[in-house]
Backbone as ProteinMPNN parsed JSONL, in Angstrom:
{"seq_chain_A": "XXXXXXXXXXXXXXXXXXXXXXXXXXXXXXXXXXXXXXXXXXXXXXXXXXXXXXXXXXXXXXXXXXXXXXXXXXXXXXXXXXXXXXXXXXXXXXXXXXXXXXXXXXXXXXXXXXXXXXXXXXXXXXXXXXXXXXXXXXXXXXXXXXXXXXXXXXXXXXXXXXXXXXXXXXXXXXXXXXXXXXX", "coords_chain_A": {"N_chain_A": [[-34.767, 154.779, 263.379], [-35.007, 155.705, 259.985], [-32.883, 158.061, 258.507], [-33.26, 160.676, 256.292], [-31.389, 161.229, 253.317], [-30.151, 164.194, 252.464], [-28.438, 166.128, 250.402], [-25.876, 168.544, 251.114], [-24.078, 169.818, 249.598], [-23.058, 170.343, 246.194], [-21.493, 169.663, 243.075], [-20.635, 170.938, 239.844], [-19.864, 169.543, 236.731], [-18.152, 168.648, 233.661], [-17.471, 166.862, 230.579], [-15.617, 165.416, 227.822], [-15.274, 162.762, 225.519], [-13.481, 160.632, 223.282], [-13.389, 157.813, 221.203], [-12.821, 154.69, 219.459], [-14.632, 152.813, 220.236], [-17.967, 152.901, 221.392], [-18.79, 152.723, 224.167], [-16.336, 153.078, 225.431], [-15.802, 155.709, 224.709], [-17.63, 157.042, 226.284], [-16.629, 156.402, 228.825], [-14.189, 157.799, 228.655], [-15.186, 160.416, 228.591], [-16.303, 160.565, 231.157], [-13.936, 160.342, 232.636], [-12.653, 162.709, 231.857], [-14.363, 164.497, 233.06], [-13.779, 163.964, 235.643], [-15.145, 162.039, 237.144], [-15.11, 159.313, 236.757], [-14.339, 157.276, 238.483], [-16.379, 156.585, 240.145], [-19.572, 155.146, 241.135], [-22.267, 155.963, 239.413], [-25.506, 157.218, 239.957], [-28.271, 158.125, 238.342], [-30.505, 160.778, 239.081], [-33.586, 162.615, 239.547], [-34.717, 165.992, 239.213], [-34.335, 167.861, 241.405], [-32.934, 170.537, 243.188], [-31.545, 170.561, 246.245], [-32.957, 172.134, 249.224], [-31.121, 174.76, 250.724], [-28.698, 173.796, 249.786], [-25.307, 174.038, 248.614], [-23.362, 175.142, 245.847], [-20.267, 173.873, 245.076], [-16.74, 174.088, 244.196], [-15.399, 171.734, 241.79], [-13.019, 170.363, 242.623], [-13.086, 170.672, 245.422], [-15.411, 169.242, 246.08], [-14.678, 166.659, 245.176], [-12.69, 165.951, 247.011], [-14.066, 165.004, 249.182], [-14.969, 162.545, 248.548], [-14.833, 158.974, 247.78], [-13.195, 156.531, 245.782], [-15.207, 154.266, 243.963], [-17.459, 154.825, 245.366], [-21.012, 155.279, 245.658], [-22.656, 157.648, 243.826], [-25.095, 160.121, 243.628], [-26.523, 161.847, 240.94], [-27.475, 164.442, 238.638], [-27.478, 163.957, 235.344], [-26.516, 164.644, 232.021], [-26.193, 163.379, 228.768], [-24.702, 162.816, 225.593], [-24.123, 161.183, 222.525], [-22.377, 160.389, 219.522], [-21.296, 159.124, 216.333], [-21.233, 160.33, 213.964], [-19.629, 161.936, 211.497], [-18.489, 165.231, 211.841], [-20.777, 166.019, 213.17], [-22.441, 168.117, 215.426], [-22.687, 167.907, 218.855], [-24.264, 168.203, 222.083], [-24.395, 168.451, 225.67], [-26.056, 169.351, 228.598], [-26.588, 170.74, 231.879], [-28.902, 172.546, 233.611], [-29.37, 175.046, 236.169], [-31.466, 176.344, 238.688], [-31.972, 178.452, 241.323], [-33.853, 179.268, 244.17], [-34.685, 182.435, 245.756], [-35.513, 182.225, 248.409], [-33.927, 180.15, 250.349], [-34.825, 178.004, 251.83], [-36.562, 176.692, 250.333], [-36.788, 174.303, 247.68], [-34.755, 174.146, 244.676], [-34.271, 173.799, 241.112], [-32.886, 171.421, 238.797], [-32.012, 170.812, 235.462], [-31.826, 168.578, 232.686], [-30.421, 168.587, 229.463], [-29.938, 167.532, 226.207], [-28.595, 167.751, 222.958], [-28.493, 168.197, 219.352], [-26.529, 169.996, 217.034], [-26.315, 172.357, 218.476], [-24.484, 174.989, 220.056], [-22.26, 175.41, 222.94], [-23.253, 177.693, 224.278], [-25.906, 177.949, 223.272], [-27.118, 175.458, 224.019], [-26.626, 175.519, 226.782], [-27.983, 177.87, 227.594], [-30.6, 177.07, 227.006], [-30.964, 174.859, 228.773], [-30.667, 176.147, 231.224], [-32.806, 177.974, 231.114], [-34.909, 176.138, 231.098], [-34.68, 174.968, 233.665], [-35.233, 177.25, 235.213], [-37.844, 177.735, 234.373], [-39.194, 175.452, 235.382], [-38.797, 175.854, 238.138], [-40.103, 178.326, 238.471], [-42.809, 177.67, 238.125], [-43.384, 176.245, 240.457], [-43.142, 178.217, 242.299], [-45.234, 179.846, 241.934], [-45.215, 181.726, 239.899], [-46.786, 183.07, 237.323], [-47.432, 182.796, 233.826], [-48.345, 183.009, 230.402], [-48.064, 180.182, 228.269], [-47.286, 180.813, 225.707], [-45.73, 183.01, 225.978], [-42.901, 185.0, 225.208], [-39.332, 184.226, 225.485], [-37.784, 186.431, 226.405], [-39.736, 187.98, 227.698], [-40.581, 186.164, 229.678], [-38.208, 185.963, 231.168], [-38.032, 188.569, 232.109], [-40.327, 188.667, 233.729], [-39.628, 186.706, 235.646], [-37.369, 187.935, 236.829], [-38.533, 190.277, 237.853], [-40.228, 189.188, 239.732], [-38.617, 188.538, 241.868], [-38.204, 186.136, 243.107], [-36.557, 184.162, 242.114], [-33.219, 183.675, 242.475], [-30.81, 182.935, 241.297], [-29.503, 181.605, 238.289], [-27.802, 179.141, 236.376], [-25.525, 177.151, 234.371], [-23.956, 174.082, 233.314], [-22.143, 173.004, 230.628], [-21.253, 170.962, 227.842], [-20.077, 170.814, 224.612], [-19.349, 169.393, 221.382], [-17.72, 168.706, 218.261], [-18.079, 165.95, 216.254], [-15.488, 163.643, 215.505], [-13.84, 162.068, 212.692], [-14.42, 158.647, 212.189], [-14.522, 157.845, 214.865], [-16.284, 157.426, 218.004], [-17.891, 160.059, 219.702], [-18.478, 161.402, 222.847], [-20.284, 163.513, 224.984], [-20.68, 164.882, 228.218], [-22.511, 166.353, 230.925], [-22.824, 167.181, 234.304], [-24.43, 167.383, 237.496], [-23.318, 166.788, 240.542], [-24.085, 165.246, 243.551], [-22.851, 165.707, 246.792], [-22.086, 163.699, 249.506]], "CA_chain_A": [[-35.52, 155.408, 262.303], [-34.222, 156.058, 258.812], [-32.661, 159.488, 258.302], [-33.221, 160.982, 254.856], [-30.161, 161.796, 252.771], [-30.347, 165.444, 251.73], [-27.099, 166.69, 250.201], [-25.617, 169.936, 251.478], [-23.202, 170.376, 248.568], [-23.162, 169.796, 244.85], [-20.558, 170.293, 242.141], [-20.979, 170.841, 238.43], [-18.708, 169.105, 235.955], [-18.436, 168.303, 232.263], [-16.366, 166.167, 229.942], [-15.721, 164.951, 226.442], [-14.464, 161.579, 225.25], [-13.475, 160.124, 221.907], [-12.795, 156.477, 221.117], [-13.435, 153.889, 218.393], [-15.738, 152.085, 220.853], [-18.947, 153.817, 221.977], [-18.712, 152.701, 225.628], [-15.051, 153.661, 225.835], [-15.879, 157.171, 224.586], [-18.347, 157.475, 227.488], [-15.637, 156.306, 229.913], [-13.257, 158.923, 228.488], [-15.897, 161.632, 228.995], [-16.361, 160.524, 232.622], [-12.584, 160.651, 233.131], [-12.423, 164.135, 231.637], [-15.178, 165.192, 234.056], [-13.229, 163.561, 236.944], [-16.099, 161.228, 237.901], [-15.089, 157.943, 236.249], [-14.042, 156.287, 239.53], [-17.545, 156.46, 241.025], [-20.78, 154.506, 240.623], [-23.204, 157.07, 239.247], [-26.923, 156.904, 239.964], [-29.015, 159.3, 237.881], [-31.7, 161.159, 239.827], [-34.358, 163.645, 238.847], [-34.325, 167.375, 238.996], [-34.476, 168.773, 242.544], [-31.774, 171.129, 243.848], [-32.011, 170.535, 247.636], [-32.966, 173.381, 249.978], [-29.902, 175.065, 251.474], [-27.513, 173.18, 249.168], [-24.352, 174.992, 248.045], [-22.524, 174.688, 244.741], [-18.853, 173.976, 245.425], [-15.854, 173.738, 243.079], [-15.204, 170.298, 241.559], [-11.92, 169.837, 243.458], [-13.545, 170.612, 246.822], [-16.347, 168.124, 246.163], [-13.958, 165.398, 244.994], [-11.924, 165.646, 248.227], [-14.955, 164.371, 250.155], [-15.471, 161.306, 247.956], [-13.92, 157.836, 247.677], [-13.364, 155.697, 244.585], [-16.183, 153.199, 244.12], [-18.625, 155.342, 246.084], [-22.228, 155.526, 244.887], [-22.957, 159.079, 243.766], [-26.309, 160.546, 242.951], [-26.239, 163.001, 240.084], [-28.303, 164.751, 237.478], [-26.482, 163.851, 234.275], [-26.944, 164.726, 230.63], [-25.19, 162.673, 227.951], [-25.013, 162.696, 224.177], [-23.09, 160.417, 221.829], [-22.559, 160.178, 218.085], [-20.099, 158.872, 215.536], [-21.496, 160.957, 212.676], [-18.567, 162.908, 211.213], [-18.818, 166.661, 211.877], [-22.038, 166.256, 213.885], [-22.298, 168.891, 216.666], [-23.498, 167.36, 219.939], [-24.145, 168.963, 223.322], [-25.045, 167.972, 226.889], [-26.087, 170.478, 229.528], [-27.424, 170.712, 233.078], [-29.256, 173.887, 234.051], [-29.603, 175.207, 237.604], [-32.259, 177.499, 239.113], [-31.994, 178.477, 242.781], [-34.778, 180.298, 244.643], [-34.206, 183.402, 246.738], [-35.773, 181.595, 249.705], [-33.108, 178.929, 250.31], [-35.503, 176.889, 252.5], [-37.346, 176.068, 249.255], [-35.912, 173.616, 246.717], [-34.585, 174.672, 243.335], [-34.386, 172.797, 240.052], [-31.819, 171.074, 237.869], [-32.602, 170.261, 234.239], [-30.888, 167.99, 231.733], [-30.741, 168.856, 228.062], [-28.933, 167.075, 225.242], [-29.078, 168.204, 221.661], [-27.643, 168.153, 218.172], [-26.463, 171.242, 216.293], [-26.275, 173.529, 219.348], [-23.217, 175.345, 220.704], [-22.31, 175.459, 224.41], [-24.13, 178.788, 224.699], [-27.294, 177.64, 222.944], [-27.584, 174.352, 224.866], [-26.591, 175.979, 228.167], [-29.091, 178.804, 227.802], [-31.852, 176.307, 226.999], [-31.048, 174.089, 230.021], [-30.858, 177.131, 232.294], [-34.18, 178.453, 230.987], [-35.793, 175.048, 231.481], [-34.645, 174.886, 235.128], [-35.952, 178.423, 235.722], [-39.262, 177.519, 234.094], [-39.716, 174.473, 236.346], [-38.83, 176.503, 239.444], [-41.117, 179.388, 238.497], [-44.148, 177.107, 238.28], [-43.585, 175.861, 241.86], [-43.149, 179.443, 243.1], [-46.452, 180.595, 241.642], [-44.992, 182.777, 238.904], [-47.646, 182.676, 236.21], [-47.375, 183.44, 232.531], [-48.899, 182.222, 229.305], [-47.059, 179.334, 227.624], [-46.844, 181.441, 224.465], [-44.903, 184.166, 226.304], [-41.539, 184.904, 224.677], [-38.304, 184.039, 226.504], [-37.427, 187.731, 226.988], [-40.812, 188.375, 228.609], [-40.502, 185.253, 230.833], [-37.057, 186.363, 231.967], [-38.404, 189.823, 232.772], [-41.288, 188.307, 234.783], [-38.876, 186.026, 236.714], [-36.54, 188.922, 237.528], [-39.402, 191.187, 238.594], [-40.846, 188.473, 240.85], [-37.673, 188.513, 242.979], [-38.236, 184.818, 243.749], [-35.459, 183.347, 241.601], [-32.026, 184.468, 242.738], [-29.661, 182.58, 240.48], [-29.542, 180.505, 237.325], [-26.516, 178.871, 235.743], [-25.508, 175.866, 233.677], [-22.687, 173.474, 232.94], [-22.429, 172.501, 229.282], [-20.147, 170.507, 227.008], [-20.428, 170.485, 223.233], [-18.211, 168.936, 220.591], [-17.947, 168.27, 216.887], [-17.601, 164.566, 216.152], [-14.333, 163.388, 214.645], [-14.026, 161.008, 211.709], [-14.047, 157.282, 212.533], [-14.592, 157.54, 216.293], [-17.434, 157.887, 218.767], [-17.681, 161.22, 220.563], [-19.467, 161.505, 223.902], [-20.214, 164.674, 225.871], [-21.508, 164.786, 229.412], [-22.579, 167.433, 231.893], [-23.416, 166.57, 235.498], [-24.507, 168.004, 238.809], [-23.012, 165.646, 241.402], [-24.401, 165.482, 244.956], [-21.778, 165.299, 247.708], [-22.651, 163.224, 250.785]], "C_chain_A": [[-34.556, 155.819, 261.191], [-34.11, 157.568, 258.687], [-32.491, 159.741, 256.809], [-31.89, 161.62, 254.469], [-30.517, 163.032, 251.952], [-28.977, 166.102, 251.594], [-27.02, 168.164, 250.584], [-24.731, 170.629, 250.452], [-23.398, 169.628, 247.259], [-22.049, 170.423, 244.021], [-20.988, 170.009, 240.719], [-19.725, 170.479, 237.654], [-19.144, 168.743, 234.545], [-17.244, 167.586, 231.684], [-16.684, 165.761, 228.517], [-14.816, 163.74, 226.283], [-14.585, 161.159, 223.804], [-12.773, 158.776, 221.885], [-13.491, 155.717, 219.987], [-14.599, 153.054, 218.911], [-16.664, 153.074, 221.57], [-18.834, 153.881, 223.507], [-17.413, 153.326, 226.128], [-15.059, 155.182, 225.686], [-16.63, 157.757, 225.781], [-17.403, 157.46, 228.692], [-14.645, 157.469, 229.848], [-13.907, 160.249, 228.902], [-16.015, 161.701, 230.519], [-15.001, 160.857, 233.231], [-12.292, 162.138, 232.998], [-13.185, 164.973, 232.668], [-14.749, 164.866, 235.489], [-14.198, 162.738, 237.786], [-16.139, 159.764, 237.446], [-14.897, 156.9, 237.347], [-15.201, 156.07, 240.492], [-18.662, 155.694, 240.337], [-21.881, 155.565, 240.604], [-24.643, 156.578, 239.179], [-27.676, 158.158, 239.524], [-30.262, 159.529, 238.736], [-32.412, 162.271, 239.067], [-33.859, 165.043, 239.188], [-34.368, 168.332, 240.182], [-33.121, 169.218, 243.09], [-32.18, 171.3, 245.315], [-32.005, 171.912, 248.316], [-31.65, 173.557, 250.736], [-28.623, 174.498, 250.899], [-26.629, 174.268, 248.556], [-23.615, 174.35, 246.879], [-21.077, 174.938, 245.14], [-18.004, 173.66, 244.197], [-15.657, 172.217, 242.992], [-14.158, 169.726, 242.518], [-12.33, 169.714, 244.92], [-14.494, 169.435, 247.015], [-15.642, 166.781, 246.086], [-13.18, 164.994, 246.239], [-12.76, 164.899, 249.26], [-15.462, 163.004, 249.693], [-14.388, 160.232, 247.889], [-14.223, 157.031, 246.418], [-14.327, 154.547, 244.893], [-17.461, 153.636, 244.812], [-19.806, 155.508, 245.134], [-22.548, 157.009, 244.982], [-24.262, 159.305, 243.027], [-25.975, 161.789, 242.133], [-27.359, 163.206, 239.07], [-27.31, 164.829, 236.334], [-27.153, 163.916, 232.908], [-25.826, 164.152, 229.78], [-25.663, 162.641, 226.511], [-23.829, 162.033, 223.483], [-23.423, 160.308, 220.349], [-21.22, 159.8, 217.461], [-20.269, 159.423, 214.117], [-20.501, 162.1, 212.467], [-19.125, 164.323, 211.102], [-20.155, 166.988, 212.537], [-21.731, 167.026, 215.17], [-23.235, 168.295, 217.705], [-23.269, 168.191, 221.202], [-24.882, 168.249, 224.447], [-24.958, 169.106, 227.899], [-26.967, 170.167, 230.728], [-27.641, 172.158, 233.497], [-29.586, 173.895, 235.528], [-30.449, 176.454, 237.833], [-32.44, 177.411, 240.622], [-32.93, 179.59, 243.247], [-34.125, 181.248, 245.646], [-34.375, 182.85, 248.146], [-35.086, 180.233, 249.712], [-33.701, 177.774, 251.117], [-36.386, 176.133, 251.508], [-36.361, 175.388, 248.299], [-35.843, 174.372, 245.399], [-34.736, 173.551, 242.326], [-33.094, 172.651, 239.261], [-32.504, 170.498, 236.636], [-31.505, 169.656, 233.372], [-31.377, 168.289, 230.321], [-29.601, 168.298, 227.218], [-29.497, 167.333, 223.847], [-28.044, 167.989, 220.566], [-27.669, 169.532, 217.519], [-26.433, 172.499, 217.147], [-24.88, 173.73, 219.932], [-23.377, 175.243, 222.221], [-23.325, 176.506, 224.863], [-25.592, 178.458, 224.443], [-27.853, 176.548, 223.863], [-27.639, 174.784, 226.332], [-27.729, 176.923, 228.488], [-30.424, 178.06, 227.879], [-32.03, 175.548, 228.314], [-31.318, 175.008, 231.21], [-32.3, 177.655, 232.295], [-35.177, 177.391, 231.44], [-35.84, 174.889, 233.002], [-35.417, 176.047, 235.745], [-37.454, 178.289, 235.504], [-39.869, 176.566, 235.12], [-39.812, 175.095, 237.738], [-39.946, 177.538, 239.513], [-42.515, 178.832, 238.701], [-44.419, 176.677, 239.724], [-43.648, 177.076, 242.768], [-44.365, 180.318, 242.819], [-46.253, 181.764, 240.7], [-45.73, 182.349, 237.641], [-47.36, 183.479, 234.956], [-47.947, 182.479, 231.507], [-47.785, 181.404, 228.665], [-46.522, 179.933, 226.33], [-45.975, 182.678, 224.704], [-43.486, 183.962, 225.774], [-40.537, 184.739, 225.819], [-37.946, 185.359, 227.173], [-38.47, 188.186, 228.0], [-40.798, 187.481, 229.857], [-39.366, 185.676, 231.755], [-37.355, 187.64, 232.754], [-39.361, 189.542, 233.942], [-40.563, 187.646, 235.95], [-38.052, 187.023, 237.521], [-37.396, 189.843, 238.388], [-40.029, 190.495, 239.805], [-39.943, 188.477, 242.079], [-37.591, 187.17, 243.676], [-37.127, 183.891, 243.282], [-34.198, 184.179, 241.72], [-30.892, 184.169, 241.764], [-29.984, 181.456, 239.514], [-28.145, 180.357, 236.736], [-26.616, 177.547, 235.006], [-24.08, 175.371, 233.566], [-22.962, 172.738, 231.635], [-21.15, 172.056, 228.59], [-20.691, 170.215, 225.62], [-19.165, 170.049, 222.502], [-18.665, 168.625, 219.175], [-17.315, 166.888, 216.762], [-16.471, 164.447, 215.137], [-14.63, 162.21, 213.719], [-13.559, 159.664, 212.272], [-14.067, 156.933, 214.01], [-15.916, 158.026, 216.877], [-17.011, 159.088, 219.598], [-18.823, 161.251, 221.569], [-19.211, 162.793, 224.688], [-21.129, 164.434, 227.054], [-21.461, 166.1, 230.19], [-23.283, 166.857, 233.104], [-23.404, 167.517, 236.685], [-24.407, 166.848, 239.793], [-23.259, 166.031, 242.864], [-23.304, 164.917, 245.831], [-22.411, 164.91, 249.041], [-21.701, 163.532, 251.922]], "O_chain_A": [[-33.426, 156.23, 261.453], [-35.113, 158.278, 258.752], [-31.677, 159.096, 256.148], [-31.342, 162.443, 255.202], [-31.111, 162.927, 250.879], [-28.422, 166.582, 252.582], [-27.971, 168.924, 250.4], [-24.634, 171.856, 250.425], [-23.831, 168.477, 247.218], [-21.696, 171.583, 244.234], [-21.614, 168.991, 240.425], [-18.654, 171.038, 237.891], [-20.329, 168.556, 234.267], [-16.137, 167.676, 232.214], [-17.833, 165.762, 228.076], [-13.721, 163.696, 226.844], [-15.636, 161.302, 223.179], [-11.703, 158.61, 222.469], [-14.61, 156.054, 219.602], [-15.455, 152.629, 218.135], [-16.198, 153.973, 222.269], [-18.789, 154.97, 224.079], [-17.407, 154.025, 227.141], [-14.394, 155.876, 226.455], [-16.302, 158.85, 226.242], [-17.386, 158.402, 229.484], [-14.303, 158.054, 230.876], [-13.25, 161.105, 229.495], [-15.847, 162.769, 231.108], [-14.924, 161.574, 234.229], [-11.749, 162.755, 233.915], [-12.712, 166.027, 233.094], [-15.292, 165.425, 236.442], [-14.093, 162.733, 239.013], [-17.108, 159.058, 237.725], [-15.263, 155.741, 237.153], [-15.031, 155.442, 241.538], [-18.7, 155.602, 239.11], [-22.359, 156.001, 241.651], [-24.96, 155.646, 238.44], [-27.714, 159.146, 240.257], [-30.981, 158.586, 239.068], [-31.902, 162.793, 238.076], [-32.666, 165.228, 239.428], [-34.432, 169.542, 239.965], [-32.268, 168.391, 243.414], [-33.068, 172.099, 245.611], [-31.155, 172.752, 248.02], [-31.132, 172.605, 251.32], [-27.553, 174.701, 251.473], [-27.12, 175.277, 248.05], [-23.285, 173.165, 246.916], [-20.7, 176.055, 245.496], [-18.49, 173.032, 243.257], [-15.739, 171.512, 243.998], [-14.403, 168.702, 243.156], [-11.958, 168.748, 245.586], [-14.391, 168.711, 248.005], [-15.966, 165.865, 246.841], [-13.024, 163.801, 246.499], [-12.204, 164.226, 250.128], [-16.284, 162.381, 250.365], [-13.194, 160.528, 247.934], [-15.384, 156.873, 246.041], [-14.258, 153.937, 245.96], [-18.44, 152.891, 244.838], [-19.632, 155.835, 243.96], [-22.692, 157.559, 246.074], [-24.498, 158.756, 241.951], [-25.237, 162.666, 242.583], [-28.08, 162.278, 238.704], [-26.405, 165.663, 236.345], [-28.208, 163.325, 232.679], [-24.65, 164.405, 230.037], [-26.849, 162.465, 226.23], [-22.674, 162.295, 223.82], [-24.583, 160.157, 219.966], [-20.156, 160.115, 217.993], [-19.55, 159.037, 213.196], [-20.537, 163.104, 213.178], [-20.088, 164.581, 210.38], [-20.614, 168.128, 212.465], [-20.847, 166.625, 215.927], [-24.439, 168.188, 217.47], [-22.215, 168.803, 221.371], [-25.86, 167.537, 224.216], [-23.915, 169.744, 228.041], [-27.952, 169.437, 230.625], [-26.685, 172.903, 233.713], [-30.026, 172.888, 236.082], [-30.186, 177.502, 237.244], [-32.984, 176.435, 241.14], [-32.824, 180.725, 242.783], [-33.139, 180.903, 246.298], [-33.483, 182.991, 248.982], [-35.605, 179.271, 249.146], [-33.149, 176.673, 251.101], [-36.895, 175.056, 251.819], [-35.232, 175.851, 248.132], [-36.745, 175.133, 245.05], [-35.264, 172.484, 242.642], [-32.329, 173.598, 239.081], [-33.485, 169.765, 236.763], [-30.386, 170.166, 233.332], [-32.572, 168.251, 230.031], [-28.431, 168.567, 227.491], [-30.688, 167.161, 223.589], [-26.889, 167.65, 220.824], [-28.722, 170.168, 217.459], [-26.516, 173.604, 216.611], [-24.186, 172.768, 220.261], [-24.477, 175.021, 222.727], [-24.157, 176.237, 225.729], [-26.432, 178.668, 225.318], [-28.94, 176.702, 224.42], [-28.589, 174.454, 227.042], [-28.371, 176.799, 229.531], [-31.273, 178.377, 228.712], [-33.107, 175.58, 228.91], [-32.108, 174.676, 232.094], [-32.929, 177.764, 233.348], [-36.173, 177.707, 232.091], [-36.915, 174.697, 233.571], [-36.175, 175.852, 236.695], [-38.246, 178.687, 236.359], [-40.938, 176.841, 235.666], [-40.8, 174.886, 238.442], [-40.659, 177.614, 240.514], [-43.33, 179.454, 239.382], [-45.563, 176.735, 240.175], [-44.151, 176.986, 243.888], [-44.51, 181.397, 243.394], [-47.05, 182.702, 240.704], [-45.344, 181.387, 236.977], [-47.084, 184.678, 235.012], [-48.018, 181.273, 231.742], [-46.664, 181.896, 228.534], [-45.418, 179.594, 225.903], [-45.534, 183.322, 223.752], [-42.934, 182.867, 225.883], [-40.833, 185.064, 226.969], [-37.815, 185.405, 228.396], [-38.119, 188.723, 229.051], [-40.982, 187.974, 230.97], [-39.536, 185.741, 232.973], [-36.976, 187.767, 233.918], [-39.212, 190.119, 235.019], [-40.829, 187.968, 237.108], [-38.035, 186.967, 238.751], [-37.031, 190.156, 239.521], [-40.328, 191.152, 240.802], [-40.433, 188.427, 243.207], [-36.97, 187.065, 244.734], [-36.788, 182.933, 243.977], [-34.105, 185.261, 241.14], [-30.101, 185.056, 241.441], [-30.648, 180.483, 239.869], [-27.403, 181.332, 236.614], [-27.663, 176.898, 235.015], [-23.125, 176.135, 233.704], [-23.899, 171.945, 231.547], [-20.101, 172.685, 228.728], [-21.651, 169.459, 225.468], [-18.05, 170.31, 222.955], [-19.832, 168.322, 218.926], [-16.154, 166.69, 217.122], [-16.494, 165.06, 214.069], [-15.57, 161.45, 213.951], [-12.44, 159.552, 212.772], [-13.666, 155.83, 214.381], [-16.574, 158.909, 216.326], [-15.902, 159.126, 220.132], [-19.991, 161.141, 221.197], [-18.069, 163.119, 225.013], [-22.209, 163.86, 226.918], [-20.49, 166.852, 230.113], [-24.25, 166.111, 232.951], [-22.497, 168.333, 236.852], [-25.313, 166.018, 239.87], [-22.711, 167.019, 243.353], [-22.871, 163.781, 245.638], [-23.168, 165.679, 249.631], [-21.994, 163.213, 253.075]]}, "name": "protein", "num_of_chains": 1, "seq": "XXXXXXXXXXXXXXXXXXXXXXXXXXXXXXXXXXXXXXXXXXXXXXXXXXXXXXXXXXXXXXXXXXXXXXXXXXXXXXXXXXXXXXXXXXXXXXXXXXXXXXXXXXXXXXXXXXXXXXXXXXXXXXXXXXXXXXXXXXXXXXXXXXXXXXXXXXXXXXXXXXXXXXXXXXXXXXXXXXXXXXX"}
């Protein structure tokens, strides 16, 4: 019988790359994030039940070059001089660790690390809150939503990994943020 692959660990990483070729700037961003030697398979947004976030170096020690890695990855690229680009992955983990959490990808223009990271984190918390039965009106302000989430006691932790950059003249700039599942 087939045994389902449910990761027990995940690491968060980010990178930036610049090159005259668009694809090479992506490769440079992967190298900066320390995940260029793997075959990356993008997956959707579920943070597995009981999964732990580990430091990048600890996660990398368990992997081999060429290995297929599942990840939630956000990527943004531009060669527009002085254009601000950002890529972020948000994380929302429930208090009940037998329940799954959420990961969200967000990529944007004109946002700083803080702005993009906060948005991705809020998006992950929003997705998790709807599965936990935390109700609020869609027109509710962010401050009110955050207060409702905290008062519910059902969401224990949110975080994000974000990379932003201002594009340089004459080259492509790529930013990535990723949540990488460790098998």
